[in-house]
TORLO-904909 format. One record per residue (C-alpha): x, y, z; chain; residue number from 1. Coordinates in steps of 0.001 Angstrom, whole numbers, padded with zeros to 6 digits, always signed. Example, Ala and Ser with C-alpha at 12.3 -4.5 7.8 and 13.67 -1.06 7.14 Angstrom:
{{+012300; -004500; +007800}; A; 1}
{{+013670; -001060; +007140}; A; 2}
//
This chain:
{{-002998; +023463; -101996}; A; 1}
{{-001514; +023438; -098276}; A; 2}
{{+002130; +023352; -098509}; A; 3}
{{+002427; +020462; -095468}; A; 4}
{{+001060; +017234; -098027}; A; 5}
{{+004738; +015939; -097959}; A; 6}
{{+004557; +015597; -094051}; A; 7}
{{+001188; +013610; -094444}; A; 8}
{{+001345; +009883; -094240}; A; 9}
{{+000669; +008799; -097714}; A; 10}
{{-002188; +007147; -098282}; A; 11}
{{-002398; +004518; -102174}; A; 12}
{{-005446; +005976; -103668}; A; 13}
{{-005314; +009625; -102469}; A; 14}
{{-001750; +010709; -101457}; A; 15}
{{-003231; +011560; -098430}; A; 16}
{{-004229; +010557; -094482}; A; 17}
{{-008094; +010462; -094358}; A; 18}
{{-009173; +012678; -091368}; A; 19}
{{-008968; +010800; -088280}; A; 20}
{{-011923; +011591; -086302}; A; 21}
{{-010679; +011706; -082802}; A; 22}
{{-011656; +015346; -081983}; A; 23}
{{-014830; +014819; -080608}; A; 24}
{{-017332; +017226; -079651}; A; 25}
{{-014999; +019336; -077823}; A; 26}
{{-014036; +020505; -081447}; A; 27}
{{-017071; +020016; -084196}; A; 28}
{{-016181; +019705; -087625}; A; 29}
{{-018037; +022751; -088817}; A; 30}
{{-015245; +024716; -086956}; A; 31}
{{-012421; +022968; -088849}; A; 32}
{{-014283; +023705; -091963}; A; 33}
{{-014423; +027350; -091270}; A; 34}
{{-011233; +027214; -090415}; A; 35}
{{-009606; +026026; -093426}; A; 36}
{{-011380; +028981; -095421}; A; 37}
{{-010631; +031674; -093267}; A; 38}
{{-006865; +030266; -091910}; A; 39}
{{-008221; +031068; -088167}; A; 40}
{{-009377; +029040; -085223}; A; 41}
{{-010592; +029727; -082059}; A; 42}
{{-010665; +026680; -079467}; A; 43}
{{-010954; +029083; -076181}; A; 44}
{{-012649; +028359; -073158}; A; 45}
{{-013312; +024659; -074070}; A; 46}
{{-012187; +022800; -071043}; A; 47}
{{-009387; +021254; -073470}; A; 48}
{{-006953; +019477; -071040}; A; 49}
{{-005039; +018801; -074381}; A; 50}
{{-005140; +019988; -078015}; A; 51}
{{-006432; +017326; -080760}; A; 52}
{{-004593; +015727; -082971}; A; 53}
{{-006425; +016778; -085594}; A; 54}
{{-006415; +020209; -084930}; A; 55}
{{-002489; +020199; -085220}; A; 56}
{{-003138; +018058; -088681}; A; 57}
{{-005355; +020096; -089726}; A; 58}
{{-003028; +021495; -093225}; A; 59}
{{-002113; +017957; -093278}; A; 60}
{{-005122; +015449; -093163}; A; 61}
{{-007935; +015288; -096066}; A; 62}
{{-011056; +016716; -094718}; A; 63}
{{-013714; +014363; -093632}; A; 64}
{{-016265; +016345; -095912}; A; 65}
{{-014451; +015254; -098259}; A; 66}
{{-015310; +011605; -098144}; A; 67}
{{-018821; +012853; -097895}; A; 68}
{{-019190; +014971; -101513}; A; 69}
{{-017716; +013920; -104727}; A; 70}
{{-018443; +016988; -106760}; A; 71}
{{-016529; +020010; -105101}; A; 72}
{{-018100; +023902; -106180}; A; 73}
{{-015488; +026327; -106429}; A; 74}
{{-015946; +027379; -102876}; A; 75}
{{-015575; +023267; -101204}; A; 76}
{{-012077; +022332; -102807}; A; 77}
{{-010554; +021259; -099938}; A; 78}
{{-007317; +021379; -101451}; A; 79}
{{-007070; +024668; -101970}; A; 80}
{{-007563; +025127; -098357}; A; 81}
{{-006206; +028214; -096644}; A; 82}
{{-002705; +027064; -094101}; A; 83}
{{-003666; +027813; -090478}; A; 84}
{{-002090; +031443; -089313}; A; 85}
{{-004173; +031869; -086669}; A; 86}
{{-005171; +029601; -083474}; A; 87}
{{-006346; +030632; -080390}; A; 88}
{{-006215; +027885; -077583}; A; 89}
{{-006689; +030577; -074283}; A; 90}
{{-008934; +029496; -071201}; A; 91}
{{-008816; +025685; -071449}; A; 92}
{{-006684; +023211; -068705}; A; 93}
{{-003457; +022036; -071106}; A; 94}
{{-000578; +021195; -068625}; A; 95}
{{+001704; +020646; -071776}; A; 96}
{{+002089; +021040; -075768}; A; 97}
{{+003651; +018732; -078087}; A; 98}
{{+006321; +018891; -080937}; A; 99}
{{+003009; +018533; -083430}; A; 100}
{{+003065; +022169; -083236}; A; 101}
{{+005542; +022226; -086247}; A; 102}
{{+002745; +020998; -088784}; A; 103}
{{+001531; +024887; -088202}; A; 104}
{{+004564; +026355; -089720}; A; 105}
{{+002377; +028753; -091583}; A; 106}
{{+001100; +030499; -087561}; A; 107}
{{+001521; +033941; -087327}; A; 108}
{{-000747; +034466; -084120}; A; 109}
{{-000553; +031962; -081185}; A; 110}
{{-002632; +032620; -077967}; A; 111}
{{-002745; +030317; -075587}; A; 112}
{{-002881; +032312; -072127}; A; 113}
{{-004462; +031089; -068661}; A; 114}
{{-003668; +027376; -069059}; A; 115}
{{-001601; +025573; -066784}; A; 116}
{{+001893; +024800; -069485}; A; 117}
{{+004773; +024606; -067280}; A; 118}
{{+007332; +024513; -070545}; A; 119}
{{+007135; +025545; -074397}; A; 120}
{{+008335; +022897; -076511}; A; 121}
{{+011629; +022729; -078592}; A; 122}
{{+009597; +022595; -081751}; A; 123}
{{+008107; +026461; -081232}; A; 124}
{{+011500; +026812; -083249}; A; 125}
{{+009816; +026116; -086233}; A; 126}
{{+007229; +028289; -085900}; A; 127}
{{+009111; +031126; -087778}; A; 128}
{{+006668; +033317; -089435}; A; 129}
{{+004890; +033515; -085944}; A; 130}
{{+004745; +037389; -085000}; A; 131}
{{+002230; +037402; -082067}; A; 132}
{{+002913; +034973; -078884}; A; 133}
{{+000396; +035183; -075843}; A; 134}
{{+001907; +032543; -073514}; A; 135}
{{+000722; +034757; -070146}; A; 136}
{{-001371; +033325; -066975}; A; 137}
{{+000428; +029719; -067347}; A; 138}
{{+003116; +028593; -065363}; A; 139}
{{+006269; +028415; -067142}; A; 140}
{{+009613; +028444; -065161}; A; 141}
{{+011938; +029146; -068183}; A; 142}
{{+012258; +029460; -071673}; A; 143}
{{+013147; +027359; -073996}; A; 144}
{{+016066; +028391; -076196}; A; 145}
{{+013787; +027705; -079545}; A; 146}
{{+012275; +030817; -078891}; A; 147}
{{+014842; +033100; -079717}; A; 148}
{{+014314; +031638; -083339}; A; 149}
{{+011377; +034011; -084286}; A; 150}
{{+013125; +036441; -085714}; A; 151}
{{+009666; +038181; -087041}; A; 152}
{{+008133; +037827; -083326}; A; 153}
{{+006423; +041098; -082912}; A; 154}
{{+004215; +040573; -079951}; A; 155}
{{+005479; +038217; -076700}; A; 156}
{{+003123; +038315; -073727}; A; 157}
{{+004458; +036610; -070931}; A; 158}
{{+002949; +037919; -067609}; A; 159}
{{+002127; +036517; -064833}; A; 160}
{{+004356; +033140; -064804}; A; 161}
{{+007164; +031844; -062954}; A; 162}
{{+010330; +032844; -064562}; A; 163}
{{+013519; +033644; -062524}; A; 164}
{{+015415; +034106; -065894}; A; 165}
{{+015775; +035039; -069584}; A; 166}
{{+017008; +031958; -072454}; A; 167}
{{+020358; +032982; -073709}; A; 168}
{{+020334; +034865; -077063}; A; 169}
{{+017033; +036505; -076163}; A; 170}
{{+018325; +039298; -077523}; A; 171}
{{+018172; +037819; -080868}; A; 172}
{{+014635; +038484; -081174}; A; 173}
{{+015020; +041869; -083216}; A; 174}
{{+011369; +042835; -084855}; A; 175}
{{+010486; +042699; -080915}; A; 176}
{{+008086; +045794; -080732}; A; 177}
{{+005853; +044518; -077097}; A; 178}
{{+007519; +042342; -074800}; A; 179}
{{+005168; +041573; -071183}; A; 180}
{{+007589; +039920; -068622}; A; 181}
{{+005423; +041342; -066030}; A; 182}
{{+003989; +039876; -062756}; A; 183}
{{+007454; +037138; -062680}; A; 184}
{{+010572; +036611; -060896}; A; 185}
{{+012649; +037906; -062358}; A; 186}
{{+015593; +039722; -060599}; A; 187}
{{+018102; +041067; -063298}; A; 188}
{{+017516; +042146; -066631}; A; 189}
{{+019904; +041339; -069154}; A; 190}
{{+021989; +044092; -070161}; A; 191}
{{+022229; +042674; -073867}; A; 192}
{{+018583; +043934; -073971}; A; 193}
{{+019893; +046978; -075275}; A; 194}
{{+019760; +044822; -078731}; A; 195}
{{+015530; +044902; -078849}; A; 196}
{{+016689; +047947; -081014}; A; 197}
{{+012546; +047777; -082067}; A; 198}
{{+011029; +047785; -078571}; A; 199}
{{+008440; +049895; -078273}; A; 200}
{{+006900; +048881; -074865}; A; 201}
{{+008023; +046819; -072216}; A; 202}
{{+006495; +045393; -069425}; A; 203}
{{+008251; +044521; -066031}; A; 204}
{{+006790; +045387; -063301}; A; 205}
{{+005911; +043337; -060356}; A; 206}
{{+008895; +041370; -060671}; A; 207}
{{+012321; +041532; -057862}; A; 208}
{{+014470; +043908; -059691}; A; 209}
{{+017170; +045943; -057999}; A; 210}
{{+018455; +047367; -060839}; A; 211}
{{+018139; +048188; -064255}; A; 212}
{{+021155; +047981; -066897}; A; 213}
{{+022611; +051294; -067906}; A; 214}
{{+022350; +049546; -071461}; A; 215}
{{+018678; +049967; -071488}; A; 216}
{{+019329; +053630; -072900}; A; 217}
{{+019781; +051706; -076014}; A; 218}
{{+016307; +050971; -077239}; A; 219}
{{+016133; +054367; -079359}; A; 220}
{{+012615; +053635; -080204}; A; 221}
{{+010865; +052625; -076854}; A; 222}
{{+008017; +054898; -075780}; A; 223}
{{+006459; +052725; -072979}; A; 224}
{{+008451; +051528; -069817}; A; 225}
{{+006813; +050094; -067025}; A; 226}
{{+008760; +049019; -063601}; A; 227}
{{+005936; +049407; -061303}; A; 228}
{{+006425; +046857; -057702}; A; 229}
{{+009811; +046228; -058053}; A; 230}
{{+012824; +046789; -055547}; A; 231}
{{+014443; +049803; -057738}; A; 232}
{{+016884; +051502; -055594}; A; 233}
{{+018455; +053857; -058146}; A; 234}
{{+017537; +054507; -061536}; A; 235}
{{+020520; +054428; -064363}; A; 236}
{{+020786; +058563; -065327}; A; 237}
{{+021148; +056692; -069175}; A; 238}
{{+017776; +056259; -068808}; A; 239}
{{+017477; +059578; -068989}; A; 240}
{{+018676; +060564; -072445}; A; 241}
{{+015868; +058335; -073951}; A; 242}
{{+014661; +060426; -076326}; A; 243}
{{+011482; +058853; -077404}; A; 244}
{{+009948; +057434; -074098}; A; 245}
{{+006271; +058777; -073143}; A; 246}
{{+005302; +056946; -070375}; A; 247}
{{+007457; +055934; -067331}; A; 248}
{{+005860; +053956; -064442}; A; 249}
{{+007994; +053191; -061531}; A; 250}
{{+005590; +053432; -058876}; A; 251}
{{+006023; +050827; -055726}; A; 252}
{{+009562; +050872; -055818}; A; 253}
{{+012390; +052114; -053029}; A; 254}
{{+013579; +054764; -054841}; A; 255}
{{+014837; +057743; -052974}; A; 256}
{{+015765; +060330; -055176}; A; 257}
{{+013683; +061339; -058245}; A; 258}
{{+015639; +060902; -061303}; A; 259}
{{+016578; +064010; -063707}; A; 260}
{{+015534; +063948; -067420}; A; 261}
{{+017126; +066069; -069686}; A; 262}
{{+016987; +064060; -072896}; A; 263}
{{+013235; +063170; -072315}; A; 264}
{{+011237; +066045; -073996}; A; 265}
{{+008172; +063703; -075180}; A; 266}
{{+007783; +062267; -071533}; A; 267}
{{+003689; +062569; -070389}; A; 268}
{{+002924; +060345; -067613}; A; 269}
{{+005481; +059667; -065299}; A; 270}
{{+004317; +057743; -062306}; A; 271}
{{+006802; +057973; -058730}; A; 272}
{{+003588; +057033; -056455}; A; 273}
{{+005063; +055116; -053489}; A; 274}
{{+008175; +055039; -053035}; A; 275}
{{+010266; +056742; -050565}; A; 276}
{{+010979; +060140; -052345}; A; 277}
{{+012180; +063337; -050195}; A; 278}
{{+012654; +066090; -052603}; A; 279}
{{+011315; +067745; -055514}; A; 280}
{{+013125; +070090; -057156}; A; 281}
{{+013717; +072717; -059814}; A; 282}
{{+015921; +070149; -061730}; A; 283}
{{+013645; +067175; -061930}; A; 284}
{{+010617; +069591; -063394}; A; 285}
{{+012675; +071990; -066022}; A; 286}
{{+012939; +069468; -068796}; A; 287}
{{+009758; +067778; -068041}; A; 288}
{{+007874; +070084; -071162}; A; 289}
{{+005501; +067614; -072125}; A; 290}
{{+004446; +066125; -069357}; A; 291}
{{+000339; +065499; -068880}; A; 292}
{{+000714; +063127; -065650}; A; 293}
{{+002814; +063709; -062952}; A; 294}
{{+001892; +061110; -060193}; A; 295}
{{+003732; +061446; -056643}; A; 296}
{{+001652; +060229; -054401}; A; 297}
{{+002778; +058365; -050521}; A; 298}
{{+006307; +059980; -050919}; A; 299}
{{+007806; +062081; -048413}; A; 300}
{{+007426; +065096; -049995}; A; 301}
{{+007463; +068007; -047528}; A; 302}
{{+006948; +070841; -050020}; A; 303}
{{+006494; +071863; -053814}; A; 304}
{{+008603; +073922; -055264}; A; 305}
{{+007824; +077489; -057120}; A; 306}
{{+008818; +075575; -060440}; A; 307}
{{+006239; +073128; -060669}; A; 308}
{{+004352; +075870; -062798}; A; 309}
{{+007385; +075239; -065536}; A; 310}
{{+004835; +072015; -066365}; A; 311}
{{+002935; +074174; -068388}; A; 312}
{{+000908; +070826; -069881}; A; 313}
{{-000020; +069411; -066795}; A; 314}
{{-002804; +067913; -066659}; A; 315}
{{-003154; +065938; -063578}; A; 316}
{{-001179; +066226; -060649}; A; 317}
{{-000873; +063621; -057790}; A; 318}
{{+000807; +064641; -054333}; A; 319}
{{-001892; +062706; -052084}; A; 320}
{{-000584; +060959; -048803}; A; 321}
{{+002915; +062965; -048728}; A; 322}
{{+004077; +065503; -045808}; A; 323}
{{+003392; +068778; -047140}; A; 324}
{{+002285; +071152; -044948}; A; 325}
{{+001556; +074203; -047853}; A; 326}
{{+002008; +074780; -051547}; A; 327}
{{+002655; +077516; -053417}; A; 328}
{{+000528; +079846; -054453}; A; 329}
{{+001779; +079452; -058265}; A; 330}
{{+000369; +075999; -058491}; A; 331}
{{-003020; +078283; -059234}; A; 332}
{{-001349; +079064; -062638}; A; 333}
{{-001625; +075796; -064054}; A; 334}
{{-004515; +074167; -066138}; A; 335}
{{-005019; +070666; -064263}; A; 336}
{{-007858; +068958; -064425}; A; 337}
{{-007276; +066834; -061980}; A; 338}
{{-005519; +067487; -058503}; A; 339}
{{-005127; +064992; -055116}; A; 340}
{{-004040; +066522; -052450}; A; 341}
{{-005317; +064084; -049676}; A; 342}
{{-003219; +062873; -046455}; A; 343}
{{-001280; +065365; -045952}; A; 344}
{{-000812; +067513; -043283}; A; 345}
{{-001993; +070715; -045838}; A; 346}
{{-002026; +074408; -043533}; A; 347}
{{-002651; +076861; -045816}; A; 348}
{{-006002; +075930; -047944}; A; 349}
{{-008368; +074880; -045700}; A; 350}
{{-010524; +071269; -045701}; A; 351}
{{-013201; +071998; -046997}; A; 352}
{{-012103; +073741; -049950}; A; 353}
{{-009593; +070621; -050720}; A; 354}
{{-012820; +068148; -050525}; A; 355}
{{-014236; +071022; -053119}; A; 356}
{{-012408; +069228; -055633}; A; 357}
{{-009697; +070605; -057936}; A; 358}
{{-010951; +073996; -059878}; A; 359}
{{-011873; +075729; -056243}; A; 360}
{{-008774; +074704; -054451}; A; 361}
{{-006660; +076204; -058467}; A; 362}
{{-009174; +079182; -057949}; A; 363}
{{-008031; +079430; -053906}; A; 364}
{{-004185; +079703; -055289}; A; 365}
{{-004828; +081872; -057713}; A; 366}
{{-006812; +084856; -055341}; A; 367}
{{-004292; +084226; -052630}; A; 368}
{{-000835; +085176; -055570}; A; 369}
{{-001002; +088686; -055494}; A; 370}
{{-002462; +088740; -051284}; A; 371}
{{-000263; +086481; -049413}; A; 372}
{{+002942; +085908; -051521}; A; 373}
{{+005233; +087026; -049151}; A; 374}
{{+003804; +084993; -046378}; A; 375}
{{+003259; +081690; -047946}; A; 376}
{{+006547; +080483; -046800}; A; 377}
{{+005931; +080783; -043184}; A; 378}
{{+006236; +077440; -041695}; A; 379}
{{+005720; +075916; -038081}; A; 380}
{{+008527; +073820; -036510}; A; 381}
{{+007133; +070197; -035894}; A; 382}
{{+006789; +068497; -033143}; A; 383}
{{+005955; +065481; -031909}; A; 384}
{{+002995; +066586; -030367}; A; 385}
{{+001879; +070771; -031302}; A; 386}
{{-000034; +073061; -029115}; A; 387}
{{-003891; +072482; -028367}; A; 388}
{{-004209; +075661; -030106}; A; 389}
{{-003202; +074639; -033109}; A; 390}
{{-005945; +071323; -032360}; A; 391}
{{-003420; +069427; -034306}; A; 392}
{{-001638; +066243; -032745}; A; 393}
{{+001205; +064885; -034803}; A; 394}
{{+003675; +062225; -033676}; A; 395}
{{+005031; +061269; -037238}; A; 396}
{{+008359; +062016; -035814}; A; 397}
{{+008145; +059332; -032527}; A; 398}
{{+009711; +055922; -034838}; A; 399}
{{+009536; +054212; -031985}; A; 400}
{{+006020; +054355; -030920}; A; 401}
{{+004374; +050955; -030642}; A; 402}
{{+000983; +052030; -028453}; A; 403}
{{-000417; +055094; -028109}; A; 404}
{{-000248; +055528; -024971}; A; 405}
{{+000194; +059049; -024026}; A; 406}
{{-003313; +061206; -022617}; A; 407}
{{-004482; +062113; -025597}; A; 408}
{{-007676; +062333; -023612}; A; 409}
{{-007142; +065456; -021889}; A; 410}
{{-007115; +067162; -025799}; A; 411}
{{-010368; +065822; -026547}; A; 412}
{{-012470; +069436; -026560}; A; 413}
{{-009848; +070703; -028700}; A; 414}
{{-007533; +067688; -031630}; A; 415}
{{-009548; +067686; -034806}; A; 416}
{{-006485; +066247; -036886}; A; 417}
{{-004310; +063605; -035981}; A; 418}
{{-001059; +062504; -037049}; A; 419}
{{+000522; +058925; -036291}; A; 420}
{{+001406; +057787; -039330}; A; 421}
{{+005370; +056076; -039889}; A; 422}
{{+005231; +054371; -036400}; A; 423}
{{+004666; +050144; -035062}; A; 424}
{{+001058; +051063; -033991}; A; 425}
{{-000831; +047158; -033857}; A; 426}
{{-003672; +048540; -032221}; A; 427}
{{-005579; +051983; -031893}; A; 428}
{{-005805; +053233; -028599}; A; 429}
{{-009789; +053959; -027547}; A; 430}
{{-008322; +056896; -025904}; A; 431}
{{-008456; +058124; -029701}; A; 432}
{{-012303; +057125; -030313}; A; 433}
{{-013314; +059972; -027799}; A; 434}
{{-011836; +062773; -029624}; A; 435}
{{-015386; +064325; -030478}; A; 436}
{{-014279; +066722; -032836}; A; 437}
{{-011674; +064831; -034734}; A; 438}
{{-011935; +065655; -038812}; A; 439}
{{-008231; +064073; -040185}; A; 440}
{{-006909; +060823; -038985}; A; 441}
{{-003706; +059280; -040535}; A; 442}
{{-002507; +056401; -039908}; A; 443}
{{-000574; +054833; -042765}; A; 444}
{{+002307; +053012; -042315}; A; 445}
{{+001775; +051381; -039078}; A; 446}
{{+001181; +047308; -038384}; A; 447}
{{-002470; +047568; -037826}; A; 448}
{{-004629; +044806; -039558}; A; 449}
{{-008275; +045852; -037299}; A; 450}
{{-010098; +049053; -035486}; A; 451}
{{-011989; +049694; -032813}; A; 452}
{{-016063; +049703; -032862}; A; 453}
{{-015577; +052213; -030907}; A; 454}
{{-014650; +054495; -033768}; A; 455}
{{-018093; +054751; -034615}; A; 456}
{{-018569; +057387; -032329}; A; 457}
{{-016228; +059686; -034632}; A; 458}
{{-018968; +061156; -035718}; A; 459}
{{-016894; +064147; -036988}; A; 460}
{{-014266; +062272; -039206}; A; 461}
{{-013780; +062860; -042494}; A; 462}
{{-010476; +061488; -043619}; A; 463}
{{-008637; +058512; -042448}; A; 464}
{{-005484; +057046; -043884}; A; 465}
{{-005092; +053328; -043159}; A; 466}
{{-002485; +052926; -046334}; A; 467}
{{+000173; +050456; -045801}; A; 468}
{{-000731; +048428; -043149}; A; 469}
{{-002256; +044720; -042748}; A; 470}
{{-005643; +045139; -043273}; A; 471}
{{-007423; +041890; -045214}; A; 472}
{{-011026; +043572; -045299}; A; 473}
{{-012241; +047106; -044821}; A; 474}
{{-013178; +047657; -040897}; A; 475}
{{-016522; +047172; -040550}; A; 476}
{{-016701; +050457; -038030}; A; 477}
{{-015972; +052483; -041440}; A; 478}
{{-019496; +051792; -042846}; A; 479}
{{-020554; +053023; -039565}; A; 480}
{{-018944; +056647; -039938}; A; 481}
{{-021557; +058631; -042312}; A; 482}
{{-019463; +061672; -042532}; A; 483}
{{-016058; +059691; -044263}; A; 484}
{{-015562; +061661; -047181}; A; 485}
{{-011796; +059906; -048487}; A; 486}
{{-010450; +056384; -047036}; A; 487}
{{-007589; +055611; -047842}; A; 488}
{{-006449; +051991; -047739}; A; 489}
{{-003832; +051204; -050486}; A; 490}
{{-001010; +048703; -050206}; A; 491}
{{-002500; +046604; -047865}; A; 492}
{{-004450; +042899; -048158}; A; 493}
{{-007948; +043771; -048983}; A; 494}
{{-009555; +041233; -050456}; A; 495}
{{-013148; +042284; -050174}; A; 496}
{{-015788; +045357; -049732}; A; 497}
{{-019599; +045357; -049320}; A; 498}
{{-021213; +047451; -052085}; A; 499}
{{-024588; +047426; -050126}; A; 500}
{{-022807; +049166; -046882}; A; 501}
{{-020875; +051392; -049244}; A; 502}
{{-023811; +052919; -050588}; A; 503}
{{-025234; +054428; -047488}; A; 504}
{{-022155; +056162; -047168}; A; 505}
{{-023456; +058956; -048809}; A; 506}
{{-020528; +061378; -048250}; A; 507}
{{-017827; +059259; -049400}; A; 508}
{{-016117; +060838; -052557}; A; 509}
{{-012561; +059473; -052710}; A; 510}
{{-011687; +055386; -052252}; A; 511}
{{-008320; +054347; -052281}; A; 512}
{{-008232; +050438; -052942}; A; 513}
{{-004908; +050479; -055189}; A; 514}
{{-002575; +047404; -054220}; A; 515}
{{-004506; +045223; -052262}; A; 516}
{{-005719; +041038; -052740}; A; 517}
{{-008916; +042275; -054789}; A; 518}
{{-010635; +039052; -056942}; A; 519}
{{-013117; +040856; -058157}; A; 520}
{{-015259; +043983; -057738}; A; 521}
{{-018327; +043740; -056994}; A; 522}
{{-020229; +045179; -059839}; A; 523}
{{-022876; +046569; -057327}; A; 524}
{{-020498; +048468; -056112}; A; 525}
{{-021263; +050669; -059612}; A; 526}
{{-024632; +052302; -057630}; A; 527}
{{-021978; +054239; -055655}; A; 528}
{{-022775; +057340; -057437}; A; 529}
{{-021500; +059894; -054947}; A; 530}
{{-017749; +058547; -056051}; A; 531}
{{-015733; +061001; -057618}; A; 532}
{{-012528; +059010; -057252}; A; 533}
{{-012399; +055181; -056934}; A; 534}
{{-008955; +053965; -057772}; A; 535}
{{-008042; +050115; -058232}; A; 536}
{{-005216; +049578; -059590}; A; 537}
{{-002281; +047279; -058371}; A; 538}
{{-005046; +044380; -057842}; A; 539}
{{-005250; +040813; -059199}; A; 540}
{{-009756; +041046; -060910}; A; 541}
{{-009412; +040618; -064432}; A; 542}
{{-012179; +042966; -064745}; A; 543}
{{-012522; +045194; -065580}; A; 544}
{{-009481; +045372; -067459}; A; 545}
{{-006982; +048169; -067637}; A; 546}
{{-008338; +049944; -070491}; A; 547}
{{-011273; +050586; -068355}; A; 548}
{{-009760; +051869; -065051}; A; 549}
{{-007699; +054369; -067765}; A; 550}
{{-010306; +056715; -067884}; A; 551}
{{-011412; +056764; -065019}; A; 552}
{{-013919; +056599; -061821}; A; 553}
{{-017005; +057423; -063767}; A; 554}
{{-015890; +055198; -066316}; A; 555}
{{-015576; +052673; -063866}; A; 556}
{{-018722; +052974; -062278}; A; 557}
{{-020977; +052544; -065262}; A; 558}
{{-019069; +049833; -066427}; A; 559}
{{-020052; +047601; -063097}; A; 560}
{{-023233; +049169; -063463}; A; 561}
{{-023667; +047273; -066820}; A; 562}
{{-022698; +044177; -065221}; A; 563}
{{-025082; +044134; -062268}; A; 564}
{{-027884; +040983; -062610}; A; 565}
{{-030871; +042075; -063723}; A; 566}
//
């Protein structure tokens, strides 16, 4: 018999109160009956604005069927019902929960994600058996201190709320293994977090953190630490002593230096893309014995050291959108499955080799190891504009440039590469559109929100980098440049793409839409079967889920195709 009979209102005939019939059509009696047997009740997506009393009192009141059937089989003995242990009321319109929550003390799982909750009731402290609490995608501004009483809690999911701080005593959640605080408004991580010694996974991404406490190294079991999209300028050196760390995400911060990791022998993935890192040295690489994925895209690296060959386990290396002019030929010794080099002013490898993909690049580097290694360090000094004979215009160093006002038209017969990145351009000069031989155009890190229609005259353009600008849509003119092979437009505000027009771009191989404002991915994008690299991380869409994105471009396209309405 349910242990809650003492809580029920007494009835002189039965000892229990008859079950209220106030559930209406929103909670069918059959669902409640099944829940009494299984201990699980799923009410997600039922448009509920409040939780019906019959749900809170499911273990307290006499079920309705008891009044209709006086001879019970063994399977129908309502007094032998199972206490509710799992309650899912996600994807509804709940604005609050009542203290009647205390009537379900046997709960081990409470899932209320995707509602409109602004607070949690203090009665939550009485759910002492709770192991998993999901309150993600709500409007919580604070957490009640009573939540620290949930000493058996193993998974706590608070992402996509409006939290600015955590309650005193939060570190008393000793059993926590998985904690997601991403997409909130946290400005600090309490030093007391070090007491969360059972924590295996911690997600702090998309907050407003400027630093991490040195005490974070006290989490001796932590394997997965995600601090993407914060304001971190440095990483405490103590983090490098976390021996159990396997996945470290530091993308989209303000790091200027890569930390060293002398004790992180198990580190498999290190993501430090979209920072301001200027140097990669041997000291950064020599301890990364187990590294499989190294993401250094969108930084300010000028070179890659020969010691990159120490990373014998490395499978994926992303060097996109840096200032790398040459690669060490020894890189060809690695057994990489994926090497991204787009958006670099590379001079030692022809673009057609890069466009053929990772294996061709590695083959080329291997072929040069014996023949050309002594000359690989010969470099050309960069100036604001290089000689016309080099077919390259680079104004990367003119940091105050606001408009493209020099006479580029004089070079139109010879220029193939133009780099206007890291300036203050608010529009693109029409003179640029006269460069008939232009194949590579770098406009990242400016103030652009549109491109001139005249750019469709760039009939040889293969690569365009528009990352870190102010575009709200993918510029229409790009759809009309059939030679485009690579479009890099990450870190803008792009809210939509046209899959029908994109399908006509038969040469498009790489499309980087990371960190934009895409609320949905049109399924028809899956028909763009020529894409070899489609990057969608950091957008607010719900599907495809992260698990699909992690499987790579082919899996994403297949997933999208399967969702095309028939």
